[in-house]
Residue, then its C-alpha position, 0 to 999 in steps of 0.5 A: m616953826a618954819a613953814s614947810p612946802a605944801p603937799t604934792a598930790h600924793g601928800t608927801a609934805s614935811s610934817g612941819a607945814a602949818t597953815g593957820s591955827g590948828v590947821h596943818a598940812a596932812l600926809w598920806w593922801h592922794g588925788l583920785d581920777d573923779g576929782r575927790v582926795q582919798c586919805d591913805l592914813c587908815p583902812r577907811e580910805c575916806k574919799l573927800h570932795e572939797g570941804q568934806r572931812g573923814l570919819c575921824f572928823v579932824r582930817e579935811r580936804a582943803g582945795n586940792a589937798m588934805v589938812l589936819t585941823t587939830y594940830g597944836r590943840s588939845s582937850g587938856f594936858c595931865v601928868d599921870p602914872i605910866e601904869k595908867k596908859p597902861l604900861n607895866h613894863f616901861y619905866p614902871g613908877s615914872s610919870v608921863l605927860s598925857f594929852g589927846t585931841a578930838g575925834c577917832n577913826l573907829t566908831c566903838k559903841f563902847c568907848q570910855n572916852w566918848d566925849i572926846s574921841k566922838s567930839r565933832d566940836v573942834d573948837r572945844l580944844a581950848a589948850q594949845a601948845s607947840p611941840q617945843a612947849i610940850a617938850q619943855a613942860c615935860l622937863q619942868t614937871g619931871a615927866k620921863s615921857v609923853a603920851y598921846t592918848y585919850n583919843d587915837p593918835v593915829i589921826f593926829a599923827e603929824y602933831a604927835m611926831d612933831v612933839a616926839d621929835a621935840c621930846h627926843a631932843v630933850g631926852v623925853q620918850s614918847v608913848a602911843v595909846t592907840a587902837g592901831y588901826m592904820h595903813a602900812e606906810p604911815r605905820r612905819t613913819f609913825y612907829a619910827k618916832m615911838d618908844a612905847a605903845n599900848v595897842d588896844l586889841k578890842g576883840f578877836t573876831e572880825a564880827f566884833y570889829r565890824d559890829l561894834c567898831t565899824g572896823e576890821l580886826q586884821p589891820v590891827l594884828d598887822t599893827l601889833a606884828y609890825v611894832h613888835h617885830q620890825t621896830n624898837c618900840w616897847l609893846e603892850i596890849t590891852t583888851l577891854l572885856i565887855p560881857g557877852a561880847n568878846d569875853s568868852d572862853a573860846e575868844l580869850t583862848a584864841l586871842s592869847q594863843w595868837v599873842a603867844r604865837e605871833l608875838g611871843p610870851e613876853v609881850p604884856l597883855h592887860f585885861t581890863a573891866f568895862h563900865p557902861d558908857y556911850k552907846l552900851r549903857d544897857v551892858s552891865a560892868t564887867p565882873v572882877a571874876t571875868v578879868q581874873r578868868a581872862r588872866r588865868i586863860a592867858l597864862d595857861q596859854g604860855l604868856h608870861y606877863v598878864y594883868t587885870g586893870n580897872v578892877h582892885d586885884s593886887a595878884g593881877g596888877t603884880t609883875h611875877c617872875p616867869h621863871c620862879g614865880a616871885a613877885l617882883i613889882v607888887r601893884d594896887w591899882h596904879l600905885i607900886a607898893q613894892y619894887r624888887l627888880q635887881g639891876v636893870n631887869a633881873c629877879p632878885d631870887c633866881g636872876a631871870r631876865i624880865a622883859g621891858r624897859f627898866e632903870v637901875q634904882q638908886g636907893p629906895f624905890k620911889g614911884f610917881g604914885r596915883q596922883r594926877i596933875p593938870i597942866t596949863f600952858s600959857s597962850 
Protein backbone atom coordinates (compact mmCIF):
# COMPACT_ATOMS: atom_id res chain seq x y z
CA MET A 1 0.00 0.00 0.00
CA ALA A 2 1.53 3.27 -1.07
CA ALA A 3 2.25 5.87 1.57
CA SER A 4 0.25 9.08 1.58
CA PRO A 5 1.31 12.57 2.66
CA ALA A 6 1.84 13.16 6.38
CA PRO A 7 -1.08 14.77 8.21
CA THR A 8 -1.47 18.50 8.43
CA ALA A 9 -1.91 20.31 11.71
CA HIS A 10 -5.63 19.56 11.38
CA GLY A 11 -5.31 15.84 10.73
CA THR A 12 -6.49 15.76 7.12
CA ALA A 13 -4.19 13.06 5.77
CA SER A 14 -5.45 10.15 3.71
CA SER A 15 -6.05 7.07 5.83
CA GLY A 16 -3.50 5.21 3.75
CA ALA A 17 -0.40 6.69 5.38
CA ALA A 18 1.63 4.11 7.27
CA THR A 19 4.75 5.03 9.17
CA GLY A 20 5.82 1.67 10.55
CA SER A 21 4.65 -1.69 11.82
CA GLY A 22 1.24 -1.03 13.35
CA VAL A 23 1.82 2.74 13.29
CA HIS A 24 -0.35 4.77 10.95
CA ALA A 25 -1.11 8.44 10.45
CA ALA A 26 -4.25 9.36 12.36
CA LEU A 27 -7.14 11.47 11.19
CA TRP A 28 -9.19 13.96 13.25
CA TRP A 29 -6.82 15.98 15.39
CA HIS A 30 -5.53 19.51 15.57
CA GLY A 31 -2.77 21.46 17.30
CA LEU A 32 -3.52 23.72 20.27
CA ASP A 33 -2.01 27.11 21.09
CA ASP A 34 -0.37 25.68 24.22
CA GLY A 35 1.63 23.19 22.13
CA ARG A 36 -0.49 20.16 22.83
CA VAL A 37 -2.29 18.13 20.15
CA GLN A 38 -5.99 17.42 20.60
CA CYS A 39 -7.66 14.24 19.35
CA ASP A 40 -10.98 15.07 17.68
CA LEU A 41 -12.19 11.51 17.21
CA CYS A 42 -14.47 11.24 20.24
CA PRO A 43 -16.01 13.45 22.95
CA ARG A 44 -13.03 12.85 25.25
CA GLU A 45 -10.94 15.24 23.16
CA CYS A 46 -7.69 14.02 24.72
CA LYS A 47 -5.03 16.73 24.75
CA LEU A 48 -1.56 15.27 24.45
CA HIS A 49 2.04 16.24 24.98
CA GLU A 50 4.80 14.51 23.02
CA GLY A 51 4.74 10.73 23.51
CA GLN A 52 1.43 10.69 25.37
CA ARG A 53 -1.47 8.48 24.41
CA GLY A 54 -5.18 9.12 24.74
CA LEU A 55 -7.43 7.25 27.16
CA CYS A 56 -8.01 4.63 24.46
CA PHE A 57 -4.23 3.97 24.64
CA VAL A 58 -3.88 3.33 20.91
CA ARG A 59 -3.90 6.89 19.57
CA GLU A 60 -0.61 8.61 20.34
CA ARG A 61 1.07 11.93 19.75
CA ALA A 62 4.23 11.54 17.65
CA GLY A 63 6.03 14.80 16.94
CA ASN A 64 3.44 17.39 15.97
CA ALA A 65 0.95 14.82 14.75
CA MET A 66 -1.13 11.89 15.94
CA VAL A 67 -0.77 8.24 14.99
CA LEU A 68 -2.78 5.05 15.41
CA THR A 69 -0.52 2.40 16.92
CA THR A 70 -2.57 -0.73 16.10
CA TYR A 71 -3.07 -0.42 12.35
CA GLY A 72 -2.99 -3.85 10.68
CA ARG A 73 -2.67 -5.69 14.01
CA SER A 74 -5.34 -7.74 15.74
CA SER A 75 -6.00 -9.84 18.81
CA GLY A 76 -7.25 -12.54 16.42
CA PHE A 77 -9.56 -13.33 13.53
CA CYS A 78 -12.54 -15.67 13.58
CA VAL A 79 -15.49 -16.54 11.33
CA ASP A 80 -18.75 -16.27 13.31
CA PRO A 81 -22.50 -16.38 12.63
CA ILE A 82 -23.79 -12.86 11.96
CA GLU A 83 -26.36 -13.41 14.75
CA LYS A 84 -23.50 -13.28 17.25
CA LYS A 85 -22.84 -9.55 16.64
CA PRO A 86 -25.86 -9.50 17.27
CA LEU A 87 -27.54 -8.71 13.93
CA ASN A 88 -30.81 -10.52 13.28
CA HIS A 89 -31.99 -8.57 10.23
CA PHE A 90 -28.75 -8.36 8.25
CA TYR A 91 -28.51 -11.43 6.01
CA PRO A 92 -29.60 -13.93 8.69
CA GLY A 93 -27.69 -17.17 8.70
CA SER A 94 -24.65 -15.70 6.95
CA SER A 95 -21.09 -15.82 8.24
CA VAL A 96 -18.92 -12.86 9.20
CA LEU A 97 -15.15 -12.56 9.60
CA SER A 98 -14.69 -10.88 12.98
CA PHE A 99 -11.68 -9.15 14.46
CA GLY A 100 -10.66 -6.48 16.93
CA THR A 101 -7.50 -4.75 18.11
CA ALA A 102 -6.89 -3.40 21.63
CA GLY A 103 -8.05 -0.49 23.73
CA CYS A 104 -11.33 1.42 24.07
CA ASN A 105 -12.50 5.00 24.50
CA LEU A 106 -14.94 4.10 27.29
CA THR A 107 -14.06 2.57 30.66
CA CYS A 108 -17.09 0.38 31.28
CA LYS A 109 -16.82 -1.40 34.62
CA PHE A 110 -18.95 -4.25 33.23
CA CYS A 111 -16.95 -4.85 30.04
CA GLN A 112 -17.43 -8.41 28.78
CA ASN A 113 -14.30 -8.25 26.57
CA TRP A 114 -12.08 -6.44 29.08
CA ASP A 115 -8.97 -8.51 28.36
CA ILE A 116 -8.95 -7.01 24.85
CA SER A 117 -10.63 -3.63 25.22
CA LYS A 118 -8.75 -2.69 28.41
CA SER A 119 -5.39 -4.00 27.26
CA ARG A 120 -2.49 -1.56 27.26
CA ASP A 121 -0.11 -4.10 25.80
CA VAL A 122 -0.35 -3.57 22.05
CA ASP A 123 2.49 -6.06 21.62
CA ARG A 124 -0.04 -8.82 22.40
CA LEU A 125 -1.60 -8.13 18.98
CA ALA A 126 0.25 -10.95 17.29
CA ALA A 127 -2.13 -11.39 14.33
CA GLN A 128 -1.32 -9.07 11.45
CA ALA A 129 -3.23 -8.59 8.22
CA SER A 130 -3.51 -5.92 5.57
CA PRO A 131 -6.93 -4.73 4.43
CA GLN A 132 -6.44 -6.61 1.16
CA ALA A 133 -5.52 -9.84 3.00
CA ILE A 134 -8.69 -9.58 5.09
CA ALA A 135 -10.80 -9.08 1.98
CA GLN A 136 -9.27 -12.17 0.40
CA ALA A 137 -9.83 -14.16 3.59
CA CYS A 138 -13.53 -13.27 3.43
CA LEU A 139 -13.69 -14.62 -0.12
CA GLN A 140 -11.80 -17.79 0.80
CA THR A 141 -13.98 -18.54 3.83
CA GLY A 142 -17.25 -17.50 2.21
CA ALA A 143 -17.88 -14.75 4.76
CA LYS A 144 -20.48 -12.33 3.45
CA SER A 145 -19.22 -9.55 5.70
CA VAL A 146 -16.39 -8.44 7.95
CA ALA A 147 -17.09 -7.20 11.49
CA TYR A 148 -15.00 -4.78 13.53
CA THR A 149 -15.75 -6.03 17.02
CA TYR A 150 -14.40 -7.33 20.37
CA ASN A 151 -13.15 -3.80 21.06
CA ASP A 152 -14.57 -0.60 19.61
CA PRO A 153 -13.74 0.11 15.95
CA VAL A 154 -14.09 3.84 16.61
CA ILE A 155 -10.56 3.87 18.02
CA PHE A 156 -9.09 2.00 15.03
CA ALA A 157 -11.30 3.77 12.49
CA GLU A 158 -8.52 4.32 9.94
CA TYR A 159 -7.80 0.59 9.78
CA ALA A 160 -11.50 -0.35 9.74
CA MET A 161 -12.24 2.09 6.91
CA ASP A 162 -9.37 0.79 4.80
CA VAL A 163 -10.57 -2.78 5.39
CA ALA A 164 -14.08 -1.70 4.39
CA ASP A 165 -12.77 -0.23 1.13
CA ALA A 166 -10.82 -3.40 0.32
CA CYS A 167 -13.80 -5.59 1.14
CA HIS A 168 -16.26 -3.51 -0.86
CA ALA A 169 -13.95 -3.87 -3.85
CA VAL A 170 -14.55 -7.64 -3.81
CA GLY A 171 -18.24 -7.55 -2.84
CA VAL A 172 -17.88 -8.10 0.94
CA GLN A 173 -19.87 -5.93 3.35
CA SER A 174 -18.71 -4.20 6.54
CA VAL A 175 -20.23 -4.33 10.02
CA ALA A 176 -19.37 -2.08 12.98
CA VAL A 177 -20.04 -3.35 16.51
CA THR A 178 -19.57 -0.21 18.54
CA ALA A 179 -20.57 1.93 21.49
CA GLY A 180 -21.14 4.82 19.07
CA TYR A 181 -19.05 7.23 21.13
CA MET A 182 -17.60 9.61 18.55
CA HIS A 183 -17.72 13.14 17.19
CA ALA A 184 -19.82 14.25 14.22
CA GLU A 185 -17.09 14.65 11.57
CA PRO A 186 -15.48 11.22 12.03
CA ARG A 187 -18.97 9.77 12.38
CA ARG A 188 -19.84 10.96 8.87
CA THR A 189 -16.65 9.57 7.35
CA PHE A 190 -16.78 6.26 9.21
CA TYR A 191 -20.43 5.35 8.59
CA ALA A 192 -20.20 6.22 4.91
CA LYS A 193 -18.17 2.99 4.66
CA MET A 194 -20.32 0.76 6.91
CA ASP A 195 -23.15 -1.47 5.66
CA ALA A 196 -24.49 -2.41 9.10
CA ALA A 197 -23.93 -1.50 12.71
CA ASN A 198 -24.92 -2.79 16.09
CA VAL A 199 -24.61 0.09 18.53
CA ASP A 200 -24.48 -0.49 22.28
CA LEU A 201 -26.95 1.75 24.05
CA LYS A 202 -25.49 0.91 27.43
CA GLY A 203 -28.11 2.58 29.56
CA PHE A 204 -30.56 5.43 29.30
CA THR A 205 -29.37 7.89 31.93
CA GLU A 206 -26.44 10.26 32.03
CA ALA A 207 -25.68 8.93 35.51
CA PHE A 208 -25.20 5.41 34.15
CA TYR A 209 -22.77 6.59 31.48
CA ARG A 210 -20.93 8.85 33.93
CA ASP A 211 -20.60 6.37 36.79
CA LEU A 212 -20.09 3.09 34.95
CA CYS A 213 -18.51 4.18 31.63
CA THR A 214 -17.00 7.63 32.33
CA GLY A 215 -18.81 8.84 29.26
CA GLU A 216 -21.96 10.66 28.18
CA LEU A 217 -25.28 9.41 26.83
CA GLN A 218 -26.06 12.18 24.32
CA PRO A 219 -23.24 11.47 21.82
CA VAL A 220 -24.48 7.87 21.58
CA LEU A 221 -28.04 9.04 20.92
CA ASP A 222 -26.65 11.39 18.26
CA THR A 223 -24.85 8.48 16.60
CA LEU A 224 -27.99 6.34 16.61
CA ALA A 225 -30.08 9.09 15.04
CA TYR A 226 -27.42 9.93 12.47
CA VAL A 227 -26.84 6.34 11.36
CA HIS A 228 -30.54 5.57 11.02
CA HIS A 229 -31.71 8.77 9.36
CA GLN A 230 -28.72 9.97 7.34
CA THR A 231 -26.89 6.86 6.10
CA ASN A 232 -27.62 3.64 4.23
CA CYS A 233 -26.15 1.63 7.11
CA TRP A 234 -28.52 -0.95 8.59
CA LEU A 235 -28.88 -0.33 12.34
CA GLU A 236 -29.61 -2.59 15.30
CA ILE A 237 -29.22 -1.71 18.99
CA THR A 238 -28.07 -3.73 22.00
CA THR A 239 -28.53 -2.97 25.69
CA LEU A 240 -26.73 -5.20 28.19
CA LEU A 241 -28.98 -5.41 31.24
CA ILE A 242 -27.15 -5.13 34.56
CA PRO A 243 -29.21 -5.93 37.67
CA GLY A 244 -29.91 -2.80 39.67
CA ALA A 245 -28.08 -0.50 37.27
CA ASN A 246 -30.14 -0.09 34.10
CA ASP A 247 -32.96 -2.64 34.29
CA SER A 248 -35.79 -0.75 36.00
CA ASP A 249 -39.17 -0.60 34.33
CA ALA A 250 -38.95 3.18 34.16
CA GLU A 251 -35.59 3.22 32.41
CA LEU A 252 -36.51 0.44 29.99
CA THR A 253 -39.75 2.22 29.16
CA ALA A 254 -37.96 5.52 28.53
CA LEU A 255 -35.33 3.80 26.37
CA SER A 256 -37.96 1.99 24.30
CA GLN A 257 -40.04 5.14 23.89
CA TRP A 258 -36.98 7.03 22.64
CA VAL A 259 -36.20 4.36 20.06
CA ALA A 260 -39.81 4.27 18.86
CA ARG A 261 -40.08 8.06 18.71
CA GLU A 262 -36.67 9.07 17.38
CA LEU A 263 -35.76 6.07 15.22
CA GLY A 264 -39.02 4.27 14.54
CA PRO A 265 -40.50 0.90 15.43
CA GLU A 266 -38.61 -1.10 12.79
CA VAL A 267 -35.13 -0.71 14.34
CA PRO A 268 -34.35 -4.03 16.07
CA LEU A 269 -33.52 -3.81 19.77
CA HIS A 270 -31.61 -6.55 21.62
CA PHE A 271 -31.65 -6.94 25.39
CA THR A 272 -28.79 -9.17 26.51
CA ALA A 273 -27.91 -10.74 29.84
CA PHE A 274 -24.89 -9.59 31.86
CA HIS A 275 -22.51 -12.02 33.52
CA PRO A 276 -20.16 -10.92 36.34
CA ASP A 277 -16.90 -9.68 34.89
CA TYR A 278 -14.12 -7.09 35.07
CA LYS A 279 -14.97 -4.63 37.87
CA LEU A 280 -18.54 -5.79 38.48
CA ARG A 281 -17.83 -9.32 39.67
CA ASP A 282 -19.92 -8.68 42.78
CA VAL A 283 -23.09 -8.14 40.71
CA SER A 284 -25.17 -11.22 39.98
CA ALA A 285 -25.86 -12.44 36.47
CA THR A 286 -29.00 -11.15 34.80
CA PRO A 287 -31.95 -13.50 35.31
CA VAL A 288 -33.72 -14.76 32.19
CA ALA A 289 -36.90 -13.20 33.56
CA THR A 290 -35.28 -9.75 33.42
CA VAL A 291 -34.46 -9.85 29.71
CA GLN A 292 -37.89 -11.28 28.99
CA ARG A 293 -39.48 -8.44 30.99
CA ALA A 294 -37.43 -5.88 29.06
CA ARG A 295 -38.60 -7.41 25.79
CA ARG A 296 -42.23 -7.18 26.85
CA ILE A 297 -41.82 -3.54 27.84
CA ALA A 298 -40.27 -2.63 24.50
CA LEU A 299 -42.95 -4.48 22.55
CA ASP A 300 -45.60 -2.67 24.59
CA GLN A 301 -44.04 0.64 23.51
CA GLY A 302 -44.63 -0.28 19.89
CA LEU A 303 -41.28 -1.67 18.77
CA HIS A 304 -41.67 -4.39 16.15
CA TYR A 305 -38.50 -6.42 16.61
CA VAL A 306 -37.23 -6.96 20.15
CA TYR A 307 -34.85 -9.78 21.03
CA THR A 308 -33.27 -11.40 24.06
CA GLY A 309 -29.64 -12.51 24.07
CA ASN A 310 -27.08 -14.43 26.13
CA VAL A 311 -29.93 -16.64 27.34
CA HIS A 312 -31.81 -19.61 25.91
CA ASP A 313 -35.14 -18.07 24.97
CA SER A 314 -36.52 -19.23 21.63
CA ALA A 315 -39.44 -16.79 21.69
CA GLY A 316 -37.08 -13.89 22.39
CA GLY A 317 -34.73 -14.95 19.61
CA THR A 318 -37.40 -15.38 16.97
CA THR A 319 -38.34 -12.81 14.34
CA HIS A 320 -42.10 -12.40 14.27
CA CYS A 321 -44.22 -10.65 11.67
CA PRO A 322 -45.29 -7.33 13.21
CA HIS A 323 -48.57 -7.49 11.26
CA CYS A 324 -49.92 -11.00 11.88
CA GLY A 325 -47.53 -12.31 14.57
CA ALA A 326 -46.34 -15.33 12.59
CA ALA A 327 -42.94 -16.80 13.51
CA LEU A 328 -40.73 -16.10 10.50
CA ILE A 329 -37.13 -16.77 11.58
CA VAL A 330 -37.00 -19.16 14.54
CA ARG A 331 -33.72 -19.04 16.46
CA ASP A 332 -32.18 -20.98 19.29
CA TRP A 333 -29.22 -18.91 20.48
CA HIS A 334 -27.27 -18.31 17.25
CA LEU A 335 -28.79 -21.21 15.35
CA ILE A 336 -31.63 -20.62 12.88
CA ALA A 337 -34.04 -23.55 13.21
CA GLN A 338 -36.62 -22.29 10.71
CA TYR A 339 -36.58 -19.62 7.98
CA ARG A 340 -39.92 -18.73 6.41
CA LEU A 341 -39.42 -15.39 4.69
CA GLN A 342 -40.77 -15.32 1.14
CA GLY A 343 -38.94 -13.54 -1.64
CA VAL A 344 -36.54 -11.03 -0.14
CA ASN A 345 -38.45 -9.91 2.94
CA ALA A 346 -42.14 -10.85 2.97
CA CYS A 347 -44.22 -12.73 5.52
CA PRO A 348 -45.59 -15.86 3.80
CA ASP A 349 -48.83 -15.67 5.81
CA CYS A 350 -49.91 -12.06 5.29
CA GLY A 351 -47.41 -10.59 2.83
CA ALA A 352 -46.23 -7.86 5.23
CA ARG A 353 -42.78 -6.40 4.61
CA ILE A 354 -40.09 -7.27 7.17
CA ALA A 355 -37.49 -4.56 7.77
CA GLY A 356 -33.87 -5.50 7.15
CA ARG A 357 -31.40 -6.77 4.58
CA PHE A 358 -32.27 -10.22 3.27
CA GLU A 359 -31.53 -12.42 0.29
CA VAL A 360 -33.84 -14.60 -1.77
CA GLN A 361 -33.31 -18.18 -0.61
CA GLN A 362 -32.62 -20.73 -3.33
CA GLY A 363 -33.84 -24.09 -2.08
CA PRO A 364 -33.88 -25.13 1.59
CA PHE A 365 -32.35 -22.63 4.00
CA LYS A 366 -28.79 -23.45 5.02
CA GLY A 367 -27.41 -21.15 7.69
CA PHE A 368 -23.86 -20.95 9.00
CA GLY A 369 -24.97 -22.29 12.37
CA ARG A 370 -23.22 -21.86 15.73
CA GLN A 371 -19.73 -22.73 14.57
CA ARG A 372 -16.75 -20.47 15.29
CA ILE A 373 -13.74 -20.86 13.01
CA PRO A 374 -10.41 -19.23 13.98
CA ILE A 375 -8.46 -17.79 11.03
CA THR A 376 -4.69 -17.46 10.84
CA PHE A 377 -2.89 -15.13 8.44
CA SER A 378 0.57 -16.12 7.21
CA SER A 379 3.22 -13.47 7.77
